[in-house]
C-alpha positions as CSV (number, residue, x, y, z in Angstrom):
1,M,-123.9,50.1,23.7
2,T,-126.4,52.8,22.5
3,E,-125.7,56.4,21.2
4,V,-127.7,59.5,21.7
5,A,-129.0,61.2,18.7
6,S,-131.3,64.2,17.8
7,T,-133.0,62.2,14.6
8,S,-134.6,58.9,14.1
9,S,-134.0,59.2,11.1
10,H,-131.2,57.2,9.1
11,G,-132.0,54.3,10.9
12,F,-132.3,55.9,14.1
13,S,-134.8,54.3,16.3
14,S,-136.3,55.4,19.9
15,N,-136.3,53.1,23.0
16,S,-137.8,55.2,25.6
17,D,-135.6,57.8,25.6
18,V,-132.4,56.7,24.1
19,W,-132.1,56.5,20.5
20,S,-129.7,53.5,18.9
21,F,-128.3,52.7,15.6
22,Q,-131.0,49.9,14.3
23,P,-130.9,50.5,10.1
24,S,-132.7,48.1,7.9
25,D,-131.3,46.6,4.8
26,E,-132.3,49.0,2.4
27,S,-131.3,52.0,4.7
28,L,-127.9,50.9,4.4
29,A,-127.8,50.6,0.7
30,V,-130.3,53.5,-0.1
31,D,-129.0,56.2,2.6
32,F,-125.4,55.1,3.3
33,L,-123.6,52.9,0.2
34,H,-125.8,54.8,-2.9
35,P,-124.7,58.2,-1.9
36,M,-120.7,57.0,-1.4
37,A,-121.1,55.6,-4.8
38,A,-122.4,58.5,-6.3
39,G,-119.2,60.7,-4.5
40,F,-121.2,62.4,-1.9
41,A,-120.4,62.3,1.6
42,V,-122.3,60.0,4.6
43,P,-124.7,62.3,6.4
44,D,-123.7,63.9,9.6
45,G,-123.9,61.9,12.7
46,I,-124.1,58.9,11.4
47,R,-122.7,56.1,13.6
48,I,-120.7,54.2,10.9
49,I,-117.3,53.3,11.6
50,A,-114.4,53.9,9.1
51,D,-112.0,50.9,9.5
52,D,-111.2,47.8,7.9
53,P,-113.3,44.7,10.1
54,Y,-111.0,42.0,8.0
55,R,-107.4,44.3,10.3
56,A,-107.9,42.5,13.3
57,E,-110.2,39.5,14.8
58,P,-113.5,40.5,15.5
59,W,-113.7,40.8,19.8
60,K,-110.5,42.5,19.4
61,L,-111.9,45.1,16.6
62,L,-115.1,45.8,18.9
63,A,-113.0,45.9,22.3
64,A,-111.0,48.8,19.5
65,H,-114.2,51.0,18.8
66,Q,-115.4,50.9,22.3
67,R,-118.4,48.5,21.1
68,D,-120.4,46.0,22.8
69,V,-119.9,42.4,21.3
70,A,-123.7,41.7,21.0
71,E,-125.0,44.9,19.7
72,G,-122.0,45.3,17.2
73,A,-121.1,48.0,15.0
74,Y,-121.1,48.8,11.6
75,F,-118.0,49.5,9.0
76,F,-117.3,51.4,6.2
77,T,-114.2,49.8,4.1
78,K,-113.3,49.1,0.7
79,K,-113.1,46.0,-1.0
80,V,-109.9,43.8,-1.3
81,M,-109.1,41.8,-3.9
82,L,-107.1,38.8,-4.5
83,S,-105.9,40.0,-8.2
84,S,-106.6,42.5,-9.8
85,K,-108.0,40.1,-12.5
86,G,-109.9,38.2,-10.3
87,L,-113.4,38.2,-8.5
88,R,-112.1,36.8,-5.2
89,R,-111.9,38.9,-2.2
90,K,-109.6,38.5,0.3
91,R,-111.4,37.6,3.8
92,T,-108.7,36.7,5.7
93,V,-107.5,38.5,8.9
94,G,-103.8,38.7,9.8
95,E,-100.8,39.1,8.0
96,A,-99.8,37.2,4.6
97,D,-97.5,35.1,6.6
98,K,-99.5,35.1,9.7
99,V,-103.1,34.6,9.3
100,V,-104.9,34.4,12.5
101,G,-108.6,33.5,11.2
102,T,-111.1,33.8,8.1
103,W,-114.4,35.2,7.7
104,R,-116.4,32.5,5.5
105,I,-119.6,33.0,3.6
106,Q,-122.7,31.5,4.9
107,N,-124.9,32.5,2.4
108,S,-125.5,35.7,-0.3
109,K,-128.6,37.1,-2.0
110,N,-129.6,39.9,-3.9
111,E,-131.8,42.7,-3.0
112,S,-133.5,45.8,-4.6
113,N,-136.5,48.6,-3.1
114,A,-138.1,47.6,-6.7
115,D,-141.2,47.3,-5.5
116,R,-141.5,50.8,-3.5
117,T,-139.6,52.7,-5.9
118,P,-139.9,54.4,-9.5
119,A,-137.6,52.4,-12.1
120,D,-135.2,55.7,-12.4
121,K,-134.8,55.3,-8.2
122,I,-134.4,51.7,-8.2
123,V,-131.2,50.4,-6.0
124,R,-129.9,47.2,-5.9
125,W,-127.6,45.6,-3.6
126,R,-126.0,42.4,-2.0
127,K,-126.4,41.1,1.4
128,T,-123.8,38.1,3.0
129,L,-123.4,36.3,5.7
130,L,-120.1,35.5,6.9
131,S,-118.9,33.7,9.8
132,Y,-115.5,34.1,11.6
133,Y,-113.4,30.9,12.6
134,N,-110.2,31.0,14.4
135,A,-107.3,29.6,12.0
136,A,-106.1,27.2,15.2
137,N,-109.7,25.9,15.4
138,S,-111.2,26.0,11.7
139,S,-113.6,23.5,11.8
140,T,-115.8,25.4,14.6
141,T,-117.3,28.9,14.3
142,T,-116.1,31.5,16.9
143,G,-119.7,32.3,16.9
144,Y,-119.0,36.2,15.6
145,V,-121.0,37.3,12.3
146,M,-120.5,39.6,9.8
147,H,-123.3,41.0,7.6
148,E,-121.6,42.7,4.9
149,Y,-123.7,44.8,2.3
150,E,-122.3,45.9,-1.1
151,L,-124.1,48.1,-4.2
152,F,-124.6,47.0,-7.4
153,K,-123.2,49.4,-10.2
154,T,-126.0,50.8,-12.9
155,G,-127.8,48.2,-14.8
156,H,-126.3,45.2,-12.5
157,G,-127.9,43.5,-9.7
158,G,-128.6,39.6,-10.8
159,D,-131.4,38.2,-12.2
160,S,-134.9,36.6,-10.9
161,G,-133.6,33.6,-10.0
162,G,-131.1,35.8,-7.4
163,R,-128.0,34.1,-8.9
164,L,-124.9,36.1,-7.4
165,N,-123.7,37.9,-10.8
166,G,-123.0,42.0,-11.9
167,E,-120.7,44.1,-11.2
168,T,-120.3,46.4,-7.5
169,H,-119.4,49.9,-6.0
170,E,-115.8,49.1,-3.9
171,F,-117.2,50.4,-0.7
172,V,-118.9,48.2,1.3
173,I,-120.8,48.3,5.1
174,A,-120.1,45.6,6.8
175,Q,-122.3,45.0,10.4
176,V,-119.7,42.4,13.2
177,K,-121.0,41.1,16.1
178,L,-121.9,38.1,18.2
179,S,-124.4,36.1,16.6
180,E,-127.7,36.0,18.9
181,R,-127.4,32.5,19.4
182,E,-123.5,32.8,21.0
183,V,-124.9,35.3,23.5
184,A,-127.4,33.9,25.0
185,R,-125.1,30.8,25.4
186,N,-122.8,33.1,26.9
187,K,-125.5,34.2,29.1
188,R,-126.6,30.5,30.0
189,K,-123.1,29.4,30.8
190,R,-122.3,33.1,33.0
191,K,-125.8,31.6,35.0
192,E,-124.5,28.5,35.4
193,S,-121.3,29.1,36.9
194,A,-123.0,31.8,39.5
195,S,-125.4,29.0,40.4
196,A,-122.7,26.8,41.1
197,A,-120.4,29.4,42.7
198,C,-124.0,30.6,44.5
199,R,-123.8,26.6,46.2
200,N,-120.3,26.6,47.1
201,S,-120.3,29.6,48.5
202,T,-123.5,29.8,51.0
203,S,-122.6,30.2,54.8
204,P,-122.7,26.9,56.9
205,G,-126.7,26.0,57.8
206,T,-127.9,28.5,55.5
207,S,-131.2,27.9,53.8
208,N,-133.5,30.3,52.9
209,A,-132.7,31.1,49.4
210,G,-135.9,33.6,49.3
211,A,-134.4,35.9,51.9
212,A,-131.2,36.1,50.1
213,A,-133.7,37.5,47.1
214,A,-135.1,39.7,49.7
215,A,-131.9,41.0,50.3
216,A,-130.9,41.4,47.0
217,G,-134.2,43.8,46.0
218,T,-133.2,45.9,48.8
219,H,-129.1,46.1,48.1
220,D,-128.9,44.9,51.9
221,D,-125.2,44.1,51.7
222,D,-125.2,43.6,55.5
223,F,-127.8,40.4,55.0
224,L,-126.1,39.0,51.8
225,N,-122.9,38.8,53.4
226,S,-124.8,36.9,56.3
227,F,-126.3,34.5,54.0
228,F,-123.2,33.7,52.0
229,S,-120.1,33.0,53.3
230,P,-117.1,35.6,53.0
231,D,-116.6,36.9,49.6
232,G,-119.2,34.4,48.7
233,V,-121.1,37.7,47.1
234,D,-118.3,38.8,45.1
235,A,-117.7,34.9,44.0
236,V,-121.3,34.6,42.3
237,K,-121.2,38.3,41.3
238,K,-118.5,38.2,39.3
239,F,-119.8,35.8,36.6
240,L,-122.9,38.1,35.8
241,S,-123.7,41.7,35.3
242,N,-125.9,43.5,37.8
243,S,-129.4,42.5,36.1
244,E,-128.2,39.2,35.3
245,W,-127.7,39.0,39.3
246,E,-131.1,40.3,39.9
247,E,-132.4,37.7,37.5
248,L,-130.7,34.8,39.9
249,L,-132.0,35.5,42.6
250,G,-135.4,35.9,41.7
251,E,-135.2,32.1,40.4
252,I,-133.4,30.9,43.5
253,A,-136.6,32.7,45.3
254,R,-139.4,31.3,43.5
255,S,-137.4,27.8,43.4
256,A,-137.5,28.2,47.7
257,D,-141.0,29.0,47.1
């Protein structure tokens, strides 16, 4: 999902005449977490959602905010600790008596802008990668990932060895999305399903795949319906987006040459 904006600052980048929110790790820490830790409001017009990413399964969370799973979304939230004295975070999804899934840490590292900033302006943060697992199938990841950013308090931030020590502020930013690997895998599966539907939906005696591709290019629905059996076009297209449908027909045309 892309969002129109009037400025390219604070993580917005331009692709033609469309602006999308693609902040760097440093921008998330310096432009958003740092002002919040200092008691300032987030700059107006920034597309970070105030919601707890642990309150629902990731696909339901993104659907609730009408966000595309491949692009995902950024969320502001507060850390929830398992005890008042401990350091362990609550990372389960669902109620205490009915946990539906868990976000598991894959790796974590400390970062800073120390090499680009005067000593009195240095900001240090921790970036943690997590994967989501369903409670019903805890051995296999769902493909959803979270990048979580938390700001170290002044004087904290780990040592030169990158060990994860130091106290962090209560506010965090979490990016939730479907991993690029899973997005590619799902696209491949849709194309395979569409290819199978295409083979099963062609009219008897029809072999000119190149003509079908040409018809799609000119959006000649009558020709497509004559090439495929009744309801064949719909049977194929239900698996694909418009761009994927065009891409599939192009591949069919090339294979027929």
